C-alpha angles and dihedrals in degrees: 000000000000109000091216091066092060119099115239091253089055094054129089091210130022136192116251089254091055093044090051091052092044094050100032088237113131114251091235090052091049093048087051093051089050094047091050094045108033093164095065109134093228092064118100119182116211104182104298092338119096116213124191118225102226101212094047088045091053091050093049091052089053091057099051128078099183138033 
């Protein structure tokens, strides 16, 4: 199965753009959060590419009240 045909909620990892669309957080805002907090557990580095681990990202969103 082609990974590009999966919906974001069906993927284990998402690109920053997909995670931004999935969460309604702007991709520039999400990039800023990642830059300021490089040790967040939902970040996965794949070479120069940053991927977002969906389940950890969802858990992180559940814990915050303000972005």
